C-alpha positions as CSV (number, residue, x, y, z in Angstrom):
1,M,-0.1,0.0,0.0
2,P,1.5,3.4,-1.1
3,S,2.5,5.9,1.8
4,K,0.4,9.0,2.2
5,Y,3.6,10.8,1.8
6,E,4.2,9.7,-1.7
7,P,2.8,12.9,-3.1
8,L,5.4,14.9,-1.0
9,K,8.3,12.8,-2.5
10,E,7.0,13.6,-6.1
11,Y,6.5,17.1,-5.4
12,L,10.1,17.5,-4.2
13,K,11.3,15.5,-7.1
14,S,9.7,17.8,-9.5
15,R,11.2,20.9,-8.1
16,D,13.6,22.7,-10.5
17,K,17.1,21.3,-10.3
18,S,18.5,24.8,-9.6
19,E,16.7,25.1,-6.2
20,Q,18.7,24.6,-3.1
21,A,16.1,25.4,-0.4
22,L,12.4,25.3,-0.2
23,K,10.0,26.5,2.6
24,L,6.7,24.9,3.1
25,S,4.0,25.6,5.7
26,F,2.3,22.6,7.4
27,D,-0.9,23.8,5.6
28,E,1.0,23.5,2.2
29,I,2.2,20.1,3.0
30,E,-1.1,19.0,4.0
31,R,-2.5,20.2,0.7
32,I,0.2,18.5,-1.2
33,I,-0.4,15.0,0.6
34,G,-4.2,15.5,0.5
35,Q,-4.4,14.7,4.2
36,S,-3.9,16.1,7.6
37,L,-0.4,15.8,9.3
38,P,-0.5,14.0,12.6
39,Y,-0.6,16.1,15.7
40,T,2.9,15.3,16.5
41,A,4.2,16.8,13.4
42,R,3.1,20.2,14.6
43,V,4.4,19.9,18.1
44,D,7.3,17.6,18.0
45,R,10.6,18.5,16.4
46,P,12.0,14.8,16.3
47,W,8.9,13.8,13.9
48,W,10.9,15.7,11.2
49,A,14.2,13.9,11.9
50,N,16.1,12.9,8.6
51,T,16.2,9.2,9.3
52,R,15.4,6.2,7.0
53,M,13.8,4.5,10.1
54,S,10.5,6.7,9.6
55,Y,8.2,6.0,6.7
56,H,7.7,9.7,6.0
57,A,11.3,11.0,6.2
58,I,12.4,8.4,3.9
59,R,10.1,10.0,1.2
60,W,11.9,13.3,1.1
61,L,15.3,11.6,1.6
62,D,14.6,9.6,-1.5
63,A,13.5,12.7,-3.4
64,G,17.0,14.1,-2.7
65,W,15.9,16.6,0.1
66,K,16.4,16.9,3.8
67,V,14.7,18.8,6.4
68,D,17.1,21.7,7.4
69,K,14.9,23.7,9.9
70,V,11.6,23.4,11.6
71,D,9.7,26.2,13.0
72,L,7.0,24.7,15.2
73,L,5.8,28.2,16.3
74,G,5.8,29.7,12.7
75,T,4.4,26.4,11.3
76,G,6.9,26.0,8.5
77,V,9.6,23.6,7.4
78,I,12.6,24.4,5.3
79,F,14.0,21.7,3.1
80,S,17.5,21.8,1.3
81,R,19.1,19.7,-1.1
82,I,21.1,16.9,0.2
83,D,24.9,17.7,0.4
84,G,26.7,16.7,-2.8
85,Y,24.1,18.3,-5.2
86,K,25.7,21.2,-7.2
87,V,24.1,23.6,-9.6
88,S,25.4,22.8,-13.0
89,K,27.7,25.1,-14.8
90,T,25.2,25.7,-17.5
91,T,22.6,26.9,-14.9
92,Q,25.2,29.2,-13.3
93,V,26.0,30.8,-16.5
94,R,22.3,31.3,-17.4
95,Y,21.4,33.2,-14.3
96,E,24.6,35.2,-14.5
97,N,23.4,36.5,-17.8
98,L,20.4,37.6,-15.8
99,R,22.4,39.2,-13.0
100,R,24.3,41.2,-15.6
101,F,21.1,42.3,-17.2
102,F,19.9,43.9,-14.0
103,Q,23.3,45.5,-13.3
104,N,23.3,47.2,-16.6
105,V,19.8,48.7,-16.2
106,P,20.1,52.5,-16.4
107,S,20.3,54.0,-12.8
108,Q,17.4,56.3,-13.3
109,Q,15.0,53.3,-13.9
110,E,13.5,51.9,-10.8
111,Q,10.8,49.5,-12.1
112,L,10.8,46.9,-14.9
113,A,8.0,44.6,-16.2
114,L,9.2,41.6,-18.1
115,T,7.4,38.7,-19.7
116,F,8.5,35.2,-19.2
117,D,9.6,35.1,-22.8
118,D,11.7,38.3,-22.2
119,L,13.4,36.5,-19.3
120,A,14.0,33.4,-21.4
121,K,15.8,35.5,-24.0
122,I,17.9,37.1,-21.3
123,V,19.2,33.8,-19.7
124,G,19.4,32.0,-22.9
125,G,17.0,29.2,-22.6
126,K,13.6,28.3,-21.4
127,L,12.3,28.8,-17.9
128,P,11.8,25.6,-15.9
129,D,8.1,24.4,-15.6
130,T,8.0,25.5,-11.8
131,A,8.5,29.1,-12.9
132,F,5.0,28.9,-14.7
133,S,3.1,27.3,-11.9
134,D,4.8,27.8,-8.5
135,R,5.2,31.4,-7.0
136,T,8.0,30.2,-4.6
137,W,10.3,29.8,-7.6
138,W,10.1,33.6,-7.8
139,A,11.0,34.2,-4.0
140,N,13.6,37.2,-3.4
141,T,16.2,34.9,-1.9
142,R,19.8,34.3,-2.4
143,S,19.4,30.6,-1.9
144,S,18.3,30.0,-5.3
145,P,20.4,30.9,-8.3
146,Q,17.6,32.8,-10.1
147,G,16.7,34.7,-6.9
148,N,20.3,35.4,-6.3
149,S,20.7,36.9,-9.9
150,W,18.3,39.9,-9.2
151,T,18.9,40.3,-5.4
152,K,22.6,40.5,-5.8
153,A,22.1,43.2,-8.5
154,G,20.0,45.3,-6.2
155,W,16.5,44.5,-7.4
156,K,13.6,42.4,-6.1
157,I,10.3,41.1,-7.5
158,E,7.4,43.2,-6.7
159,D,4.7,41.0,-8.2
160,V,4.3,37.9,-10.3
161,F,1.3,37.4,-12.6
162,L,1.4,33.6,-13.5
163,N,-1.6,33.7,-15.8
164,A,-0.4,36.7,-17.7
165,R,3.3,35.5,-17.5
166,I,4.6,38.8,-16.5
167,V,6.8,39.8,-13.7
168,T,7.3,43.3,-12.2
169,F,10.8,44.1,-10.6
170,R,11.7,47.2,-8.5
171,K,14.9,48.4,-7.2
172,K,15.4,47.3,-3.6
173,G,14.7,49.9,-1.1
174,D,12.7,52.1,-3.4
175,N,9.0,52.6,-3.0
176,P,8.1,56.1,-4.1
177,V,4.4,55.8,-2.8
178,K,5.8,55.3,0.6
179,N,9.2,57.0,0.6
180,I,8.4,60.2,-1.0
181,P,5.6,61.1,1.7
182,Q,8.1,60.2,4.6
183,F,11.0,62.1,3.1
184,I,8.8,65.2,2.6
185,K,7.6,65.2,6.1
186,R,11.2,64.8,7.4
187,L,12.3,67.5,5.1
188,L,9.7,70.0,6.2
189,D,9.6,69.2,10.0
190,S,13.3,68.6,10.6
191,P,15.4,69.9,7.7
192,E,18.6,70.0,9.7
193,H,18.6,66.3,10.3
194,I,17.8,65.2,6.7
195,I,19.9,63.2,4.6
196,C,19.2,63.6,0.8
197,P,18.9,60.5,-1.5
198,A,21.3,60.3,-4.5
199,P,20.3,62.9,-7.2
200,R,19.0,60.2,-9.6
201,I,16.7,59.0,-6.8
202,I,15.4,62.6,-6.3
203,A,15.1,63.1,-10.2
204,G,13.1,59.7,-10.4
205,W,10.9,60.9,-7.5
206,I,10.0,64.3,-9.2
207,R,9.1,62.4,-12.3
208,F,6.9,60.0,-10.3
209,C,5.3,63.1,-8.5
210,K,4.5,64.6,-12.0
211,R,2.8,61.6,-13.4
212,T,0.8,61.1,-10.2
213,G,-0.2,64.7,-9.7
214,W,1.9,65.2,-6.5
215,Y,2.7,68.7,-7.6
216,F,3.5,70.1,-4.2
217,Q,5.8,67.2,-3.4
218,A,7.7,67.6,-6.6
219,V,8.2,71.2,-6.1
220,V,9.5,70.7,-2.4
221,L,11.8,68.0,-3.8
222,Y,13.4,70.4,-6.3
223,E,13.4,73.5,-4.2
224,K,14.2,72.6,-0.7
225,S,16.1,69.2,-0.7
226,G,19.4,70.4,-1.7
227,F,19.0,68.8,-5.0
228,N,22.2,68.9,-6.8
229,M,22.2,68.1,-10.5
230,S,25.8,68.3,-11.2
231,S,26.1,64.5,-11.4
232,L,23.3,64.0,-13.8
233,T,23.7,64.1,-17.7
234,E,22.6,67.0,-19.8
235,N,19.6,65.2,-20.9
236,E,18.7,64.0,-17.3
237,C,19.0,67.8,-16.3
238,A,16.7,68.9,-19.0
239,D,14.1,66.3,-18.1
240,V,14.0,67.3,-14.3
241,D,13.9,70.9,-15.3
242,E,10.8,70.1,-17.4
243,D,9.1,68.0,-14.8
244,Y,9.6,70.7,-12.3
245,A,8.1,73.3,-14.6
246,V,5.0,71.3,-15.2
247,C,4.5,70.8,-11.5
248,K,5.3,74.5,-10.6
249,R,2.7,75.6,-13.2
250,E,0.0,73.4,-12.1
251,L,0.4,74.7,-8.6
252,N,0.4,78.2,-9.6
253,R,-2.8,77.5,-11.6
254,Y,-4.5,76.3,-8.4
255,K,-3.4,79.6,-6.7
256,E,-4.8,81.7,-9.5
257,A,-8.1,80.0,-9.2
258,V,-8.2,80.7,-5.5
259,N,-7.3,84.4,-6.1
């Protein structure tokens, strides 16, 4: 009679060969096996021991995985590849291409939307099947060669649309919807303690403000942040000046309407 943990074995075997670590919640494991885990699995760490003496552990061991960590309070298990498995040289080269791509994105660009086909062209080969069906493949983690490629280059995945086969990436640490209001508040309340972001970040924020109608914020960024355009190219300076002029004009138009 087959073990109820056989589906877990097949699931782990089906993972992309490039994956070195995988986190599954207890609920996810139960969905995979189609049954509930025993009570001891949720309260007793030894239940997850990597031993061939247990009929459940032998399934993940035979699949080439072992339990690395168990978080009973967080209700999660981290599996890792059994020692000795190495990512192939071909896989390393493919994702090195992806890392170089992200490193060469112009510094003023803070968001990217790429289709799965775009990514396949960049890496020089088809994406694995799991990329089309499993969100965990797209995790922002350095434990997988694909995740390491964009996180090491300073980017992170913002969202994955599996049905549309589109991925949006954003530079790590940059969320203008959140960061601009926070910076403006600090700038106006305590300007003596403010640290101004890099000029290209400010330039990008001004462009964002113009597009979203945050005219006041754009003017404050341009006039009061200590914005220095000396490190920007001539075209970048022209773009910033134009964005600022538009926002300033829109603010003045409102003032004229009031008067």
